[in-house]
C-alpha angles and dihedrals in degrees: 000000000000122000122239095253091053089066091056093046095042109033091173087072091075088066094068124078113268093247089051100048100086092050093042088053094047090047089051091051088055091059116113121252112250125218097272091053093046093049094044092051091046090053091045092054092045091050092047093051089046092053095044098047116123139169114247094189111138094010121132123227092267095049092046090053089046094050091046089054092048090053090050092052090051098043101052095061091042092053090048090051100040101032100026095077090059092052089051091046089057095049091046090051090049093052092047088053094053089048091053092047089048092050093052 
């Protein structure tokens, strides 16, 4: 059963019967990424890597671990903001395709 936030992110989900929403969402998540989505996520990862790069020259082991953890704390939200919309786009596209197939 979809969670409350999924109805906000995927408004197409409301057009499915309540019993079918979970399977429709799972099927939409299995859709393949298209070229725009792959390119967008690739650019999002590249931009995140660019923003979180640092020089570890002269760092001790503890400082390196601390810098890596700090980068992780910065990189995760960046990826959610930059790459997340492409993931959402794929699922919404999958839901729309199911609705079109159902209407035929």
